C-alpha positions as a Python dict, from the first residue, in 0.01 Angstrom:
ca = {
    (1, 'X'): (0, 0, 0),
    (2, 'X'): (-249, 264, 181),
    (3, 'X'): (-99, 459, 457),
    (4, 'X'): (-144, 342, 784),
    (5, 'X'): (-423, 504, 1034),
    (6, 'X'): (-239, 810, 1232),
    (7, 'X'): (-273, 856, 1572),
    (8, 'X'): (-152, 1187, 1714),
    (9, 'X'): (-117, 1197, 2077),
    (10, 'X'): (-205, 1569, 2207),
    (11, 'X'): (-352, 1477, 2556),
    (12, 'X'): (-188, 1522, 2904),
    (13, 'X'): (-149, 1805, 3121),
    (14, 'X'): (240, 1906, 3198),
    (15, 'X'): (315, 2096, 3511),
    (16, 'X'): (661, 2123, 3394),
    (17, 'X'): (515, 2381, 3115),
    (18, 'X'): (402, 2629, 3357),
    (19, 'X'): (345, 2927, 3317),
    (20, 'X'): (231, 2868, 2954),
    (21, 'X'): (-72, 2727, 2830),
    (22, 'X'): (-146, 2407, 2605),
    (23, 'X'): (185, 2389, 2414),
    (24, 'X'): (29, 2223, 2131),
    (25, 'X'): (-201, 2526, 2057),
    (26, 'X'): (82, 2800, 2091),
    (27, 'X'): (78, 2984, 1780),
    (28, 'X'): (444, 2949, 1620),
    (29, 'X'): (377, 3203, 1312),
    (30, 'X'): (52, 3124, 1114),
    (31, 'X'): (-30, 2813, 1291),
    (32, 'X'): (10, 2601, 1615),
    (33, 'X'): (251, 2299, 1631),
    (34, 'X'): (-82, 2066, 1607),
    (35, 'X'): (-187, 2228, 1307),
    (36, 'X'): (187, 2227, 1165),
    (37, 'X'): (162, 1855, 1242),
    (38, 'X'): (-149, 1757, 1097),
    (39, 'X'): (-78, 1966, 772),
    (40, 'X'): (246, 1771, 723),
    (41, 'X'): (66, 1433, 744),
    (42, 'X'): (-178, 1540, 546),
    (43, 'X'): (37, 1641, 278),
    (44, 'X'): (194, 1301, 263),
    (45, 'X'): (-154, 1150, 191),
    (46, 'X'): (-243, 1045, 542),
    (47, 'X'): (-640, 1078, 530),
    (48, 'X'): (-747, 892, 860),
    (49, 'X'): (-607, 1046, 1173),
    (50, 'X'): (-715, 983, 1520),
    (51, 'X'): (-608, 1284, 1759),
    (52, 'X'): (-621, 1174, 2139),
    (53, 'X'): (-663, 1483, 2372),
    (54, 'X'): (-800, 1610, 2720),
    (55, 'X'): (-1130, 1707, 2757),
    (56, 'X'): (-1088, 2063, 2818),
    (57, 'X'): (-906, 2084, 2494),
    (58, 'X'): (-1186, 1893, 2253),
    (59, 'X'): (-1362, 2184, 2116),
    (60, 'X'): (-1038, 2359, 2008),
    (61, 'X'): (-899, 2024, 1873),
    (62, 'X'): (-1228, 1951, 1684),
    (63, 'X'): (-1249, 2312, 1526),
    (64, 'X'): (-880, 2262, 1408),
    (65, 'X'): (-944, 1901, 1298),
    (66, 'X'): (-1218, 2019, 1092),
    (67, 'X'): (-957, 2196, 814),
    (68, 'X'): (-769, 1887, 764),
    (69, 'X'): (-881, 1667, 460),
    (70, 'X'): (-986, 1311, 486),
    (71, 'X'): (-1156, 1133, 794),
    (72, 'X'): (-1014, 1299, 1126),
    (73, 'X'): (-1175, 1173, 1465),
    (74, 'X'): (-1111, 1297, 1797),
    (75, 'X'): (-1065, 1070, 2103),
    (76, 'X'): (-1056, 1175, 2453),
    (77, 'X'): (-830, 1077, 2747),
    (78, 'X'): (-1053, 1173, 3050),
    (79, 'X'): (-727, 1148, 3302),
    (80, 'X'): (-359, 1196, 3229),
    (81, 'X'): (-265, 840, 3280),
    (82, 'X'): (28, 809, 3015),
    (83, 'X'): (98, 706, 2690),
    (84, 'X'): (-31, 363, 2663),
    (85, 'X'): (-374, 472, 2843),
    (86, 'X'): (-393, 742, 2560),
    (87, 'X'): (-374, 471, 2293),
    (88, 'X'): (-635, 258, 2472),
    (89, 'X'): (-851, 571, 2485),
    (90, 'X'): (-863, 578, 2096),
    (91, 'X'): (-1011, 234, 2056),
    (92, 'X'): (-1349, 331, 1952),
    (93, 'X'): (-1216, 575, 1680),
    (94, 'X'): (-957, 333, 1534),
    (95, 'X'): (-1261, 69, 1504),
    (96, 'X'): (-1435, 306, 1305),
    (97, 'X'): (-1186, 340, 1072),
    (98, 'X'): (-1113, -25, 1042),
    (99, 'X'): (-822, -262, 1113),
    (100, 'X'): (-488, -133, 971),
    (101, 'X'): (-108, -69, 1041),
    (102, 'X'): (-86, 245, 1293),
    (103, 'X'): (150, 543, 1304),
    (104, 'X'): (180, 693, 1638),
    (105, 'X'): (309, 1048, 1664),
    (106, 'X'): (316, 1329, 1878),
    (107, 'X'): (302, 1699, 1769),
    (108, 'X'): (529, 1834, 2038),
    (109, 'X'): (815, 1613, 1904),
    (110, 'X'): (898, 1904, 1682),
    (111, 'X'): (1068, 1756, 1360),
    (112, 'X'): (1135, 1810, 997),
    (113, 'X'): (833, 1688, 762),
    (114, 'X'): (1081, 1444, 596),
    (115, 'X'): (1101, 1228, 923),
    (116, 'X'): (741, 1117, 835),
    (117, 'X'): (803, 1092, 465),
    (118, 'X'): (1115, 897, 508),
    (119, 'X'): (954, 653, 787),
    (120, 'X'): (609, 584, 604),
    (121, 'X'): (810, 538, 250),
    (122, 'X'): (1024, 286, 462),
    (123, 'X'): (711, 114, 566),
    (124, 'X'): (532, 122, 236),
    (125, 'X'): (829, -94, 97),
    (126, 'X'): (737, -394, 329),
    (127, 'X'): (919, -690, 483),
    (128, 'X'): (893, -562, 833),
    (129, 'X'): (653, -552, 1105),
    (130, 'X'): (727, -230, 1257),
    (131, 'X'): (941, 77, 1280),
    (132, 'X'): (1069, 269, 1560),
    (133, 'X'): (1183, 618, 1464),
    (134, 'X'): (1526, 745, 1674),
    (135, 'X'): (1797, 968, 1704),
    (136, 'X'): (2115, 952, 1776),
    (137, 'X'): (2244, 1140, 2083),
    (138, 'X'): (2642, 1221, 2241),
    (139, 'X'): (2523, 1283, 2575),
    (140, 'X'): (2236, 1177, 2789),
    (141, 'X'): (1866, 1242, 2726),
    (142, 'X'): (1629, 1151, 2983),
    (143, 'X'): (1397, 920, 2756),
    (144, 'X'): (1363, 569, 2640),
    (145, 'X'): (1658, 384, 2463),
    (146, 'X'): (1642, 114, 2206),
    (147, 'X'): (1847, -203, 2214),
    (148, 'X'): (1954, -342, 1916),
    (149, 'X'): (2037, -693, 1753),
    (150, 'X'): (2186, -585, 1415),
    (151, 'X'): (1904, -374, 1244),
    (152, 'X'): (1638, -538, 1487),
    (153, 'X'): (1492, -357, 1783),
    (154, 'X'): (1480, -587, 2080),
    (155, 'X'): (1345, -318, 2334),
    (156, 'X'): (1304, 2, 2471),
    (157, 'X'): (1444, 87, 2790),
    (158, 'X'): (1269, 373, 2950),
    (159, 'X'): (1522, 641, 3131),
    (160, 'X'): (1798, 394, 3188),
    (161, 'X'): (2028, 662, 3372),
    (162, 'X'): (2349, 825, 3270),
    (163, 'X'): (2622, 564, 3204),
    (164, 'X'): (2391, 283, 3147),
    (165, 'X'): (2247, 338, 2805),
    (166, 'X'): (2200, 36, 2585),
    (167, 'X'): (2299, 245, 2245),
    (168, 'X'): (2341, 590, 2140),
    (169, 'X'): (1979, 618, 1991),
    (170, 'X'): (1691, 760, 2169),
    (171, 'X'): (1323, 671, 2120),
    (172, 'X'): (1134, 935, 1907),
    (173, 'X'): (730, 908, 1939),
    (174, 'X'): (733, 820, 1564),
    (175, 'X'): (623, 449, 1562),
    (176, 'X'): (452, 224, 1290),
    (177, 'X'): (281, -78, 1399),
    (178, 'X'): (168, -343, 1154),
    (179, 'X'): (-178, -388, 1362),
    (180, 'X'): (-338, -123, 1601),
    (181, 'X'): (-544, -401, 1728),
    (182, 'X'): (-238, -623, 1800),
    (183, 'X'): (-76, -304, 1965),
    (184, 'X'): (-378, -257, 2171),
    (185, 'X'): (-438, -600, 2299),
    (186, 'X'): (-68, -621, 2405),
    (187, 'X'): (-112, -280, 2576),
    (188, 'X'): (-401, -395, 2761),
    (189, 'X'): (-217, -682, 2917),
    (190, 'X'): (89, -462, 2999),
    (191, 'X'): (-117, -215, 3182),
    (192, 'X'): (-308, -469, 3379),
    (193, 'X'): (8, -661, 3478),
    (194, 'X'): (281, -432, 3550),
    (195, 'X'): (333, -111, 3766),
    (196, 'X'): (505, 225, 3664),
    (197, 'X'): (431, 449, 3352),
    (198, 'X'): (607, 274, 3116),
    (199, 'X'): (351, 19, 2996),
    (200, 'X'): (375, 157, 2611),
    (201, 'X'): (774, 70, 2610),
    (202, 'X'): (700, -281, 2775),
    (203, 'X'): (452, -332, 2492),
    (204, 'X'): (671, -241, 2231),
    (205, 'X'): (953, -493, 2387),
    (206, 'X'): (696, -769, 2388),
    (207, 'X'): (606, -721, 2028),
    (208, 'X'): (977, -727, 1933),
    (209, 'X'): (995, -1064, 2110),
    (210, 'X'): (771, -1236, 1818),
    (211, 'X'): (791, -991, 1527),
    (212, 'X'): (1033, -808, 1334),
    (213, 'X'): (1066, -420, 1427),
    (214, 'X'): (1353, -222, 1295),
    (215, 'X'): (1484, 129, 1397),
    (216, 'X'): (1466, 424, 1148),
    (217, 'X'): (1751, 697, 1231),
    (218, 'X'): (1665, 1036, 1193),
    (219, 'X'): (1927, 1280, 1150),
    (220, 'X'): (1727, 1589, 1096),
    (221, 'X'): (1645, 1864, 1346),
    (222, 'X'): (1447, 1763, 1652),
    (223, 'X'): (1310, 1951, 1955),
    (224, 'X'): (1095, 1848, 2228),
    (225, 'X'): (888, 2040, 2391),
    (226, 'X'): (890, 1981, 2763),
    (227, 'X'): (958, 2275, 2946),
    (228, 'X'): (870, 2648, 2880),
    (229, 'X'): (1225, 2739, 2797),
    (230, 'X'): (1209, 2467, 2480),
    (231, 'X'): (981, 2715, 2305),
    (232, 'X'): (1302, 2941, 2234),
    (233, 'X'): (1452, 2603, 2082),
    (234, 'X'): (1132, 2548, 1881),
    (235, 'X'): (1152, 2922, 1768),
    (236, 'X'): (1488, 2902, 1654),
    (237, 'X'): (1420, 2557, 1456),
    (238, 'X'): (1149, 2681, 1278),
    (239, 'X'): (1297, 3020, 1174),
    (240, 'X'): (1602, 2820, 1043),
    (241, 'X'): (1351, 2605, 861),
    (242, 'X'): (1193, 2876, 701),
    (243, 'X'): (1514, 3077, 631),
    (244, 'X'): (1652, 2785, 449),
    (245, 'X'): (1340, 2720, 239),
    (246, 'X'): (1274, 2381, 397),
    (247, 'X'): (938, 2488, 498),
    (248, 'X'): (742, 2796, 448),
    (249, 'X'): (568, 3002, 713),
    (250, 'X'): (259, 3064, 485),
    (251, 'X'): (161, 3239, 193),
    (252, 'X'): (13, 3532, 375),
    (253, 'X'): (382, 3620, 475),
    (254, 'X'): (606, 3861, 270),
    (255, 'X'): (997, 3791, 268),
    (256, 'X'): (1136, 4118, 277),
    (257, 'X'): (1501, 3996, 297),
    (258, 'X'): (1695, 3671, 375),
    (259, 'X'): (1520, 3496, 677),
    (260, 'X'): (1289, 3815, 738),
    (261, 'X'): (904, 3711, 726),
    (262, 'X'): (627, 3989, 770),
    (263, 'X'): (251, 3992, 723),
    (264, 'X'): (132, 4227, 482),
    (265, 'X'): (-50, 4453, 711),
    (266, 'X'): (250, 4508, 981),
    (267, 'X'): (297, 4887, 1047),
    (268, 'X'): (674, 5001, 1106),
    (269, 'X'): (770, 5343, 1205),
    (270, 'X'): (1068, 5500, 1124),
    (271, 'X'): (1412, 5372, 1264),
    (272, 'X'): (1214, 5030, 1336),
    (273, 'X'): (1437, 4720, 1201),
    (274, 'X'): (1386, 4383, 1170),
    (275, 'X'): (1679, 4139, 1163),
    (276, 'X'): (1679, 3781, 1021),
    (277, 'X'): (1561, 3526, 1121),
    (278, 'X'): (1232, 3678, 1252),
    (279, 'X'): (868, 3668, 1182),
    (280, 'X'): (630, 3932, 1240),
    (281, 'X'): (271, 3852, 1239),
    (282, 'X'): (-51, 4028, 1121),
    (283, 'X'): (-143, 4338, 1259),
    (284, 'X'): (178, 4393, 1482),
    (285, 'X'): (297, 4738, 1539),
    (286, 'X'): (681, 4820, 1564),
    (287, 'X'): (721, 5188, 1682),
    (288, 'X'): (1000, 5435, 1637),
    (289, 'X'): (1361, 5286, 1701),
    (290, 'X'): (1242, 4922, 1772),
    (291, 'X'): (1444, 4645, 1692),
    (292, 'X'): (1326, 4250, 1645),
    (293, 'X'): (1576, 4006, 1608),
    (294, 'X'): (1594, 3618, 1609),
    (295, 'X'): (1241, 3651, 1733),
    (296, 'X'): (884, 3523, 1659),
    (297, 'X'): (636, 3820, 1709),
    (298, 'X'): (262, 3703, 1733),
    (299, 'X'): (-69, 3848, 1575),
    (300, 'X'): (-156, 4195, 1699),
    (301, 'X'): (151, 4252, 1935),
    (302, 'X'): (250, 4638, 1983),
    (303, 'X'): (675, 4654, 2016),
    (304, 'X'): (655, 5009, 2124),
    (305, 'X'): (931, 5291, 2080),
    (306, 'X'): (1275, 5199, 2177),
    (307, 'X'): (1216, 4801, 2228),
    (308, 'X'): (1453, 4549, 2136),
    (309, 'X'): (1317, 4217, 2113),
    (310, 'X'): (1618, 3943, 2103),
    (311, 'X'): (1590, 3569, 2031),
    (312, 'X'): (1213, 3568, 2187),
    (313, 'X'): (881, 3437, 2144),
    (314, 'X'): (554, 3675, 2199),
    (315, 'X'): (255, 3472, 2130),
    (316, 'X'): (-5, 3761, 2031),
    (317, 'X'): (-168, 4051, 2185),
    (318, 'X'): (149, 4162, 2369),
    (319, 'X'): (224, 4516, 2449),
    (320, 'X'): (565, 4645, 2531),
    (321, 'X'): (681, 5009, 2571),
    (322, 'X'): (1052, 5086, 2587),
    (323, 'X'): (1167, 4755, 2704),
    (324, 'X'): (1446, 4501, 2652),
    (325, 'X'): (1298, 4110, 2583),
    (326, 'X'): (1580, 3893, 2548),
    (327, 'X'): (1570, 3510, 2555),
    (328, 'X'): (1201, 3516, 2689),
    (329, 'X'): (866, 3378, 2625),
    (330, 'X'): (567, 3611, 2659),
    (331, 'X'): (216, 3427, 2636),
    (332, 'X'): (-94, 3608, 2507),
    (333, 'X'): (-240, 3957, 2622),
    (334, 'X'): (52, 4007, 2829),
    (335, 'X'): (229, 4370, 2876),
    (336, 'X'): (531, 4536, 3004),
    (337, 'X'): (507, 4894, 3142),
    (338, 'X'): (772, 5152, 3014),
    (339, 'X'): (1121, 5105, 3115),
    (340, 'X'): (1077, 4735, 3248),
    (341, 'X'): (1334, 4479, 3133),
    (342, 'X'): (1436, 4097, 3144),
    (343, 'X'): (1752, 4023, 3258),
    (344, 'X'): (1880, 3704, 3078),
    (345, 'X'): (2249, 3661, 3159),
    (346, 'X'): (2404, 3563, 3492),
    (347, 'X'): (2654, 3827, 3592),
    (348, 'X'): (2878, 3503, 3688),
    (349, 'X'): (2852, 3350, 3370),
    (350, 'X'): (2708, 3025, 3489),
    (351, 'X'): (2424, 2853, 3302),
    (352, 'X'): (2079, 2979, 3420),
    (353, 'X'): (1863, 2739, 3627),
    (354, 'X'): (1471, 2720, 3661),
    (355, 'X'): (1229, 2505, 3809),
    (356, 'X'): (945, 2296, 3676),
    (357, 'X'): (724, 2047, 3824),
    (358, 'X'): (842, 2138, 4168),
    (359, 'X'): (1212, 2053, 4071),
    (360, 'X'): (1506, 2302, 4024),
    (361, 'X'): (1686, 2239, 3681),
    (362, 'X'): (1976, 2344, 3513),
    (363, 'X'): (1816, 2474, 3169),
    (364, 'X'): (2193, 2459, 3017),
    (365, 'X'): (2131, 2767, 2845),
    (366, 'X'): (2371, 3084, 2941),
    (367, 'X'): (2102, 3324, 2827),
    (368, 'X'): (1733, 3263, 2963),
    (369, 'X'): (1511, 3561, 3033),
    (370, 'X'): (1169, 3574, 3145),
    (371, 'X'): (845, 3334, 3126),
    (372, 'X'): (529, 3491, 3134),
    (373, 'X'): (187, 3374, 3157),
    (374, 'X'): (-107, 3453, 2963),
    (375, 'X'): (-273, 3783, 3080),
    (376, 'X'): (-21, 3908, 3306),
    (377, 'X'): (83, 4243, 3356),
    (378, 'X'): (427, 4431, 3454),
    (379, 'X'): (442, 4775, 3564),
    (380, 'X'): (685, 5027, 3470),
    (381, 'X'): (1051, 5028, 3588),
    (382, 'X'): (1052, 4646, 3701),
    (383, 'X'): (1300, 4424, 3620),
    (384, 'X'): (1312, 4040, 3615),
    (385, 'X'): (1610, 3804, 3679),
    (386, 'X'): (1720, 3506, 3461),
    (387, 'X'): (1498, 3210, 3448),
    (388, 'X'): (1213, 3387, 3636),
    (389, 'X'): (834, 3270, 3544),
    (390, 'X'): (525, 3469, 3635),
    (391, 'X'): (193, 3282, 3624),
    (392, 'X'): (-87, 3366, 3424),
    (393, 'X'): (-278, 3694, 3509),
    (394, 'X'): (-60, 3803, 3759),
    (395, 'X'): (31, 4167, 3825),
    (396, 'X'): (371, 4291, 3902),
    (397, 'X'): (367, 4666, 4038),
    (398, 'X'): (651, 4935, 3939),
    (399, 'X'): (1005, 4955, 4026),
    (400, 'X'): (1015, 4607, 4154),
    (401, 'X'): (1296, 4325, 4129),
    (402, 'X'): (1133, 3994, 4078),
    (403, 'X'): (1375, 3726, 4161),
    (404, 'X'): (1137, 3414, 4216),
    (405, 'X'): (874, 3268, 4017),
    (406, 'X'): (542, 3432, 4061),
    (407, 'X'): (200, 3184, 4103),
    (408, 'X'): (-96, 3265, 3888),
    (409, 'X'): (-304, 3562, 3954),
    (410, 'X'): (-94, 3704, 4215),
    (411, 'X'): (-66, 4067, 4300),
    (412, 'X'): (288, 4179, 4408),
    (413, 'X'): (344, 4546, 4499),
    (414, 'X'): (650, 4492, 4680),
    (415, 'X'): (978, 4292, 4709),
    (416, 'X'): (900, 4124, 5009),
    (417, 'X'): (841, 3764, 4901),
    (418, 'X'): (932, 3775, 4502),
    (419, 'X'): (1222, 4003, 4519),
    (420, 'X'): (1473, 3843, 4751),
    (421, 'X'): (1791, 3631, 4630),
}
């Protein structure tokens, strides 16, 4: 049996990911999450792939897809109308590839490659109409839950609420359907005859009424990328996979010791140290007495004299000068002036809150520092409090204490607005 056509959902605009940019194009080591996802599928023999993306990301996605073997087509979802609409937008590209089974995935559900391998292998053995990837959870997760009758999936219940979960299996977007055409017809009906954003889940429930779907329970590492602080969890996951040899960050990296991956042209000055797990990308400079630990330092970053980078993610082109950066995410081309510091731990020991999409959330993290948007710059001797987010191209003056989120492009020269608790 040939591999199904793969549909990769890579569209939508997430205000909850602010101040960071497109989550699927952030570079984790040598490749973005979308590149990693496509490479994994290609290695498993998937040679017919359709990627659904936003209009503003089409050129980037097409450039990336050009390096993937086989037939890779790009569909455009012009408005962020949910998962069902994304699948429906792919119809012209799917028709060009011919009627077949379809494997629906999304790259920001970060999993080990073996999930795809196990699920596709199980599908190839036949005897079922579809497979739904799932993970077991102990605590409530705000996602879709599977209802089961023995091994058979009977429905997907979206966000049932804590205490009302129909099972301990949370739906992963890793679904094989026996016919993309039958799926599209069901999606069209559900989209036209129901309210809410769960048309895709309703379509699965409808299909399971007449055909045999089973759950595929995945027991490996999994991290959804929804909020900006989830970048730290993905960083931890990938560093672990690279350290254990489950995956490789790429042939261009030298493993200097257990869990320490360094590009060949990295310049390290006397006293600089890297403590694994960690990855330091091409063209980086580690200044005198600097320390990198538990972190990814992206291409062309400068970690200057006396800096400590702990459990953090630096996207690339970041410039630091005698700073402490702990449990923080710094997007492209950002900088921190001499002596600026990220606070990452509440003095009362409580977990760190942060806001996303207009909602105040408990991140569940005891340590969480700064999330800094692309092109933002922070002046000398400024400090940021735990969980603070600063928008893209914002300018923060010297000697300021930042206690509140700063919008994109804002100039902050005193503590009047953003320095009050």
